[in-house]
VEXDREN-2710 file (C-alpha; in Angstrom, 1 decimal):
% VEXDREN-2710
k/r/px/py/pz
1/MET/-18.2/34.6/-3.7
2/ASN/-16.6/33.3/-6.9
3/SER/-17.8/30.4/-9.0
4/LYS/-14.5/28.8/-9.7
5/ASN/-14.3/25.1/-9.2
6/PHE/-11.8/23.6/-6.8
7/LEU/-12.9/20.1/-7.3
8/THR/-13.0/18.0/-10.5
9/ASP/-16.3/16.7/-11.9
10/SER/-15.4/13.2/-11.0
11/GLN/-16.9/11.4/-8.1
12/LEU/-15.0/11.8/-4.8
13/PRO/-13.0/8.6/-4.0
14/PHE/-14.6/7.8/-0.6
15/CYS/-16.9/5.1/0.8
16/LYS/-20.6/5.9/0.8
17/GLY/-21.4/8.0/3.9
18/CYS/-17.7/9.0/4.6
19/GLY/-17.4/12.4/6.1
20/HIS/-14.2/13.0/4.1
21/ALA/-16.3/13.9/1.1
22/LEU/-18.0/16.6/3.1
23/VAL/-14.7/18.0/4.1
24/ALA/-13.6/18.3/0.5
25/LYS/-16.9/20.0/-0.5
26/ASN/-16.9/22.4/2.4
27/THR/-13.3/23.3/1.7
28/GLU/-14.3/24.2/-1.9
29/LYS/-17.2/26.3/-0.7
30/ALA/-15.1/28.1/1.9
31/LEU/-12.5/29.0/-0.7
32/GLN/-15.2/30.2/-3.1
33/LYS/-16.5/32.5/-0.3
34/LEU/-13.0/34.0/0.1
35/ASN/-12.7/34.6/-3.7
36/VAL/-9.5/32.6/-3.8
37/ASP/-8.1/31.4/-7.1
38/PRO/-7.4/27.6/-7.2
39/LEU/-3.8/28.2/-8.2
40/ASP/-3.3/30.3/-5.1
41/VAL/-3.9/27.2/-2.9
42/VAL/-1.5/24.5/-2.0
43/LEU/-3.1/21.4/-0.5
44/VAL/-0.8/19.1/1.4
45/THR/-2.0/15.6/2.4
46/ASP/-0.4/12.5/3.7
47/ILE/-1.1/8.7/4.1
48/GLY/-4.7/7.8/5.0
49/CYS/-8.1/7.7/3.4
50/HIS/-8.3/11.5/3.3
51/GLY/-5.1/11.6/1.2
52/ILE/-6.6/10.0/-1.9
53/VAL/-8.6/13.2/-2.5
54/ASP/-5.4/14.8/-4.1
55/LYS/-6.5/13.9/-7.7
56/SER/-9.9/15.5/-7.1
57/PHE/-8.6/19.0/-6.3
58/LEU/-7.7/21.5/-9.0
59/THR/-5.3/23.3/-6.7
60/HIS/-1.6/22.6/-6.3
61/THR/-1.3/19.4/-4.3
62/VAL/1.6/17.7/-2.4
63/HIS/1.3/14.2/-1.0
64/GLY/3.7/13.4/1.9
65/LEU/4.5/10.6/4.3
66/HIS/2.3/9.6/7.1
67/GLY/2.1/12.4/9.7
68/ARG/4.5/14.6/7.8
69/SER/2.0/16.8/6.0
70/SER/2.2/19.6/8.6
71/ALA/6.0/19.7/8.4
72/LEU/5.9/19.9/4.6
73/ALA/3.2/22.6/4.7
74/ALA/5.3/24.6/7.2
75/GLY/8.2/24.6/4.8
76/ILE/6.0/25.6/1.9
77/ALA/4.3/28.4/4.0
78/ALA/7.7/29.8/5.1
79/GLY/9.0/29.6/1.6
80/LEU/6.0/31.3/0.0
81/ASN/5.9/34.0/2.7
82/ASN/2.8/35.4/1.0
83/PRO/-0.5/36.0/2.8
84/GLY/-2.2/35.8/-0.7
85/LYS/-1.4/32.1/-0.9
86/LYS/-3.4/29.5/1.1
87/VAL/-1.5/26.5/2.5
88/ILE/-4.0/23.9/3.7
89/VAL/-3.2/20.6/5.3
90/PHE/-5.6/17.6/5.2
91/THR/-4.7/14.9/7.8
92/GLY/-6.5/12.2/9.7
93/ASP/-6.4/11.5/13.4
94/GLY/-3.8/8.8/12.6
95/GLY/-1.6/11.3/10.8
96/ALA/-2.1/13.8/13.5
97/THR/-1.1/11.2/16.1
98/ILE/2.1/10.3/14.2
99/GLY/2.9/14.0/13.4
100/MET/1.9/15.5/16.7
101/GLN/5.3/17.2/17.2
102/HIS/4.9/18.8/13.7
103/LEU/1.5/20.2/14.7
104/ILE/2.7/21.6/18.0
105/GLY/5.8/23.1/16.4
106/GLY/3.7/24.7/13.6
107/ALA/1.3/26.2/16.0
108/HIS/4.1/27.4/18.3
109/LEU/6.0/29.1/15.5
110/GLY/2.9/30.5/13.9
111/PHE/3.3/29.3/10.3
112/ASP/0.6/30.7/8.0
113/MET/-1.3/27.5/7.3
114/THR/-4.5/25.7/8.1
115/VAL/-4.7/22.1/9.3
116/VAL/-8.0/20.3/8.8
117/VAL/-8.1/17.2/10.9
118/HIS/-10.4/14.5/9.6
119/ASN/-11.0/12.8/13.0
120/ASN/-13.0/9.6/12.6
121/MET/-11.3/8.3/15.7
122/LEU/-9.5/5.4/14.1
123/TYR/-7.0/4.3/11.4
124/GLY/-9.5/3.8/8.5
125/MET/-7.1/2.8/5.7
126/THR/-5.4/0.0/7.6
127/GLY/-8.3/-1.8/9.1
128/GLY/-9.7/0.3/11.9
129/GLN/-7.0/0.3/14.6
130/PRO/-7.5/2.9/17.4
131/SER/-5.5/6.2/17.3
132/GLU/-4.5/8.5/20.1
133/PHE/-7.7/10.4/19.3
134/THR/-10.0/7.4/20.0
135/PRO/-12.3/8.3/22.9
136/CYS/-12.8/6.1/25.9
137/GLY/-15.4/3.4/25.2
138/PHE/-15.3/3.8/21.4
139/LYS/-15.0/0.4/19.8
140/THR/-12.9/-0.5/16.7
141/PRO/-12.4/-3.8/14.8
142/THR/-9.1/-4.3/16.6
143/LEU/-10.4/-3.1/20.0
144/PRO/-13.9/-4.6/20.2
145/GLU/-14.1/-4.0/24.0
146/GLY/-13.7/-0.3/23.4
147/SER/-10.8/2.0/24.3
148/SER/-9.9/2.1/28.0
149/LYS/-8.3/5.6/27.9
150/GLU/-9.3/9.1/26.9
151/GLY/-8.1/10.4/23.5
152/TYR/-6.1/13.5/23.0
153/ASP/-8.0/16.8/22.8
154/ILE/-6.2/18.3/19.8
155/CYS/-8.0/21.6/20.0
156/GLU/-6.8/22.2/23.6
157/LEU/-3.3/21.2/22.6
158/MET/-3.2/23.6/19.7
159/VAL/-4.4/26.5/21.9
160/ALA/-1.7/25.7/24.4
161/ALA/0.9/25.7/21.6
162/GLY/-0.2/29.1/20.4
163/ALA/-2.4/28.6/17.4
164/SER/-4.2/31.7/16.1
165/TYR/-7.5/30.0/15.3
166/VAL/-8.9/26.7/16.6
167/GLU/-12.3/25.2/16.2
168/ARG/-14.0/21.8/16.5
169/VAL/-17.0/21.1/14.3
170/ILE/-19.4/18.2/13.8
171/GLY/-18.7/17.0/10.2
172/ILE/-22.3/17.0/9.1
173/GLY/-23.9/19.6/6.7
174/ASP/-22.5/23.0/5.9
175/TYR/-19.5/24.1/8.1
176/SER/-17.8/26.1/5.3
177/ASP/-18.0/29.3/7.4
178/SER/-15.8/27.7/10.0
179/LEU/-13.2/26.7/7.4
180/ALA/-13.4/30.1/5.7
181/LYS/-12.6/31.7/9.1
182/ALA/-9.6/29.4/9.6
183/PHE/-8.4/29.9/6.0
184/SER/-8.5/33.7/6.4
185/SER/-6.8/33.8/9.8
186/SER/-3.2/34.9/10.0
187/GLY/-0.8/32.4/11.5
188/PHE/-1.5/28.8/12.3
189/SER/-5.1/27.6/12.4
190/LEU/-6.7/24.2/12.9
191/VAL/-10.2/22.9/12.4
192/GLU/-11.0/19.5/13.8
193/VAL/-13.9/17.8/11.9
194/MET/-15.5/15.0/13.9
195/GLU/-16.6/12.0/11.8
196/ILE/-17.5/8.4/12.1
197/CYS/-16.0/5.9/9.6
198/PRO/-18.9/4.2/7.9
199/SER/-16.8/1.1/7.3
200/TYR/-15.4/0.5/10.7
201/GLY/-16.7/3.0/13.3
202/VAL/-20.4/2.6/12.5
203/LYS/-20.2/-1.2/12.3
204/SER/-18.2/-1.5/15.6
205/ASN/-20.6/0.9/17.4
206/PRO/-24.1/0.1/16.0
207/GLY/-26.8/2.7/16.6
208/ILE/-24.4/5.3/18.1
209/LYS/-24.7/8.9/16.9
210/LEU/-21.7/11.2/16.2
211/SER/-22.9/13.9/18.5
212/GLN/-23.3/11.4/21.3
213/VAL/-19.7/10.2/20.9
214/VAL/-18.4/13.7/21.0
215/GLU/-20.5/14.6/24.1
216/ASN/-19.5/11.4/25.9
217/ALA/-15.8/12.2/25.3
218/GLY/-16.3/15.6/26.9
219/TRP/-15.1/17.4/23.7
220/ASN/-16.6/20.9/23.3
221/VAL/-17.9/21.8/19.8
222/LYS/-16.8/25.5/19.7
223/VAL/-14.2/28.1/18.7
224/PHE/-11.3/27.6/21.1
225/ALA/-9.1/30.5/19.8
226/ASP/-9.7/33.4/17.5
227/GLY/-6.9/35.7/16.5
228/LYS/-4.8/35.6/19.7
229/GLY/-1.9/33.8/18.1
230/HIS/1.0/35.2/16.1
231/SER/2.2/34.8/12.6
232/PHE/5.6/33.5/11.5
233/LYS/7.3/36.2/9.5
234/LYS/10.5/35.6/7.5
235/PRO/12.2/38.9/6.6
236/LEU/12.7/39.3/2.9
237/LYS/16.3/39.4/1.8
238/GLU/17.7/41.2/-1.2
239/ASN/20.4/39.6/-3.2
240/THR/20.3/36.4/-1.2
241/GLU/23.4/34.3/-1.9
242/SER/22.7/30.9/-3.4
243/LEU/23.1/27.8/-1.2
244/ILE/24.9/26.3/-4.2
245/SER/28.3/27.9/-4.8
246/GLU/28.4/26.9/-8.4
247/LYS/25.8/26.1/-11.0
248/LEU/25.3/22.4/-11.5
249/GLU/25.8/22.7/-15.2
250/ILE/27.0/20.0/-17.7
251/LYS/28.3/21.6/-20.9
252/PRO/28.0/19.5/-24.0
253/LYS/31.4/18.1/-25.1
254/TYR/30.4/15.2/-27.4
255/GLN/27.8/14.8/-30.1
256/SER/25.0/12.2/-30.4
257/GLU/23.7/11.1/-33.7
258/ILE/20.2/10.1/-32.6
259/LYS/17.5/12.0/-34.4
260/LYS/14.4/11.2/-32.2
261/PRO/13.7/10.4/-28.5
262/VAL/14.9/7.1/-27.2
263/SER/13.3/5.8/-24.0
264/ILE/15.2/3.2/-21.9
265/LEU/13.9/1.2/-19.0
266/ILE/16.5/-0.4/-16.8
267/SER/15.0/-3.0/-14.5
268/GLY/17.1/-4.8/-11.8
269/SER/17.4/-5.4/-8.1
270/ALA/17.8/-3.0/-5.2
271/GLY/21.5/-2.7/-4.1
272/GLU/22.8/-3.5/-7.6
273/GLY/23.4/0.1/-8.8
274/VAL/20.4/0.5/-11.0
275/GLN/19.7/4.2/-10.0
276/SER/23.4/5.1/-10.2
277/ALA/23.8/3.5/-13.7
278/ALA/20.7/5.4/-14.9
279/GLU/22.2/8.6/-13.5
280/PHE/25.5/8.0/-15.4
281/LEU/23.5/7.4/-18.6
282/ALA/21.5/10.6/-18.2
283/LYS/24.5/12.7/-17.4
284/ALA/26.5/11.3/-20.3
285/GLY/23.5/12.1/-22.5
286/ILE/23.6/15.7/-21.4
287/LEU/27.4/15.7/-22.0
288/SER/26.6/14.6/-25.6
289/GLY/24.2/17.5/-26.2
290/LEU/20.9/15.6/-25.5
291/ASN/18.0/16.5/-23.4
292/THR/17.6/13.8/-20.7
293/THR/15.3/12.8/-17.9
294/LYS/15.6/10.0/-15.3
295/LYS/12.8/8.7/-13.1
296/GLY/13.4/6.0/-10.5
297/SER/11.0/3.4/-9.3
298/TYR/11.4/1.1/-6.3
299/PRO/9.3/-0.3/-3.4
300/VAL/9.1/1.3/0.1
301/THR/11.4/-1.5/1.3
302/VAL/14.1/0.3/-0.7
303/GLY/16.9/-2.1/0.2
304/VAL/15.2/-5.2/-1.2
305/GLY/13.1/-6.1/-4.2
306/PHE/13.2/-4.5/-7.6
307/SER/14.8/-1.2/-8.6
308/ALA/14.0/0.4/-12.0
309/SER/14.7/3.6/-13.8
310/ASP/13.2/5.3/-16.9
311/VAL/15.8/7.3/-18.9
312/ILE/14.8/9.3/-21.9
313/LEU/17.4/10.7/-24.3
314/SER/16.2/13.2/-26.8
315/PRO/17.5/15.8/-29.3
316/LYS/14.3/17.8/-28.6
317/PRO/12.8/19.0/-25.3
318/ILE/11.1/16.2/-23.2
319/LEU/7.5/16.9/-22.1
320/PHE/6.9/13.7/-20.2
321/THR/9.4/11.8/-18.0
322/GLY/8.0/8.3/-18.3
323/SER/7.4/5.7/-20.9
324/THR/4.8/2.8/-20.9
325/ASN/6.4/1.3/-24.0
326/PRO/10.2/1.8/-24.0
327/ASP/12.4/1.6/-27.1
328/ILE/15.0/-0.3/-25.1
329/LEU/14.2/-2.5/-22.1
330/VAL/17.2/-3.7/-20.0
331/ILE/16.6/-6.5/-17.4
332/THR/19.5/-7.5/-15.2
333/SER/18.0/-9.7/-12.5
334/ALA/15.0/-11.9/-11.5
335/ASP/13.5/-9.0/-9.5
336/GLY/13.9/-6.8/-12.5
337/LEU/12.2/-9.4/-14.7
338/ASN/9.2/-9.7/-12.3
339/PHE/8.8/-5.9/-12.3
340/ALA/9.1/-5.4/-16.1
341/ARG/7.3/-8.6/-17.3
342/ASN/4.2/-6.7/-18.3
343/THR/6.2/-4.0/-20.0
344/ALA/8.0/-6.6/-22.1
345/ALA/4.7/-8.2/-23.0
346/LYS/3.4/-4.8/-24.3
347/MET/6.4/-4.2/-26.5
348/THR/5.7/-4.9/-30.2
349/SER/9.0/-3.5/-31.4
350/GLY/12.3/-2.2/-29.9
351/LYS/14.9/-4.3/-28.1
352/LEU/15.0/-6.3/-24.9
353/TYR/18.5/-6.7/-23.5
354/ILE/18.2/-9.4/-20.8
355/ASP/20.7/-11.2/-18.6
356/ASP/21.4/-14.7/-20.1
357/SER/20.6/-16.4/-16.8
358/LEU/17.0/-15.4/-17.0
359/ASP/14.0/-16.8/-18.8
360/VAL/12.9/-14.6/-21.7
361/PRO/9.5/-13.2/-21.1
362/GLU/6.7/-12.9/-23.7
363/THR/7.5/-9.9/-25.9
364/GLY/7.4/-8.6/-29.4
365/ALA/10.8/-6.9/-29.0
366/GLN/14.0/-8.2/-30.5
367/VAL/15.7/-10.2/-27.7
368/ILE/19.4/-9.9/-27.0
369/ARG/20.8/-12.1/-24.2
370/VAL/23.9/-10.8/-22.5
371/PRO/25.9/-12.1/-19.4
372/PHE/25.5/-8.9/-17.5
373/ARG/25.8/-10.6/-14.1
374/GLU/28.6/-13.0/-15.0
375/LYS/30.9/-10.3/-16.4
376/LEU/31.4/-8.2/-13.3
377/GLY/29.1/-9.6/-10.7
378/ALA/25.6/-8.7/-9.5
379/ARG/26.4/-5.4/-7.9
380/THR/27.9/-4.0/-11.1
381/SER/25.6/-5.7/-13.6
382/SER/23.4/-2.6/-14.2
383/LEU/26.4/-0.3/-14.8
384/TYR/27.9/-2.8/-17.2
385/ALA/24.5/-3.1/-19.0
386/VAL/24.4/0.7/-19.5
387/PHE/27.9/0.8/-21.0
388/TYR/26.9/-2.2/-23.2
389/ILE/23.8/-0.6/-24.7
390/VAL/25.4/2.8/-25.2
391/HIS/28.1/1.0/-27.3
392/HIS/25.8/-1.3/-29.2
393/GLU/23.0/1.1/-29.8
394/LYS/25.4/4.0/-30.6
395/LEU/23.4/6.4/-28.5
396/PHE/26.3/8.7/-28.1
397/PRO/30.2/8.4/-27.9
398/ILE/31.3/5.9/-25.3
399/ASP/33.8/8.5/-24.2
400/ALA/30.9/10.5/-22.6
401/MET/30.1/7.5/-20.4
402/LYS/33.8/7.1/-19.5
403/GLU/34.1/10.7/-18.5
404/VAL/31.0/10.6/-16.3
405/PHE/32.1/7.3/-14.7
406/LEU/35.7/8.5/-14.0
407/SER/34.4/11.6/-12.3
408/ASN/32.6/9.4/-9.7
409/LYS/34.1/7.8/-6.7
410/ILE/32.9/4.3/-7.8
411/SER/35.7/4.4/-10.4
412/LYS/38.1/3.7/-7.5
413/LYS/36.3/0.4/-7.0
414/VAL/35.5/-0.7/-10.5
415/SER/38.0/-0.4/-13.4
416/ILE/36.9/1.4/-16.5
417/GLU/38.6/-1.4/-18.6
418/SER/36.2/-4.0/-17.2
419/LEU/33.2/-2.0/-18.3
420/LEU/34.5/-1.8/-21.8
421/GLN/34.6/-5.6/-22.4
422/PHE/32.0/-5.8/-25.2
END
């Protein structure tokens, strides 16, 4: 048993009495028993209370969409194709409900991965709605009369699908041996950890005991399968041909005169070309011999609301892709202003380029008002803004922007001449 830590020293981010904390601690103990190195472990989580544990683990972590953690992990396991690496999935009963097909497919194909289902029998993060794992009679805040149907038995389903190792445990005390057995099994394994949510399950079912809930549901606490499954094996290929026929390489053609990194935040509205404009800026920077990064930000609604992008241009290697205090802030719309208002307030220097139809926010930056939207319309305002700042800030030759723009199909809809009206 090794003494390497898999968890940080900080307090786990769960409610008092939540069984998720015990899952994390038992996972650490199980991996220590197996003498695994933290960097040989990939932990994949998804949406749900369990998923906020990512930052507490010292392993590799991947956070996916609700119910998709098993699909992500299957791809990782197939890509690693290495029994020395441990691919572990944390999901809740909600995520398992949403991603049931991924679980069945993973077990059927035998991917080398372990799924740990945190089954507290309801959706804890969104207010206590019942899941497909909620047992008959179990009450939740949105189902105060209790569920009228039986919940899925995930363990029986996984056995039928062909999993190598399947076990159900009561999520109290030390069950690290069960997790260690699953982690060391070849092929697909699953451990269902039964819990009661202290915020919703306990309050909706006063006085009830976890063991009583499990017994009433008719769910056996036992090992359902041990080593009878199969393991997905991908034959190793020598000299595998790349899926990309040509290297995506941009060779420097122009020269920039900037001597230090310049961070630029472009903040506008979804559907108005913010991300494309930032991409053109980054590519033109590379074409001018600079190191560049681009990082987009937008809400889950995608098509509405704000859209913003951080671009860094630097003559030296870039070690961090974001900036809390940009050198240049570009705001092209009301959505963009709402998103970047706090950023503008923190700026004590630099420049703020803002559409002249907008109110100027509180800022210590030099303010430059430009009719971005009036010139070419809302949908092209961000693209025009990028051309404008490259020209006025002399970031690199404008010909680099022209070349990148003309190589894109948007140049058939927007004339290059209109973008050069400074």
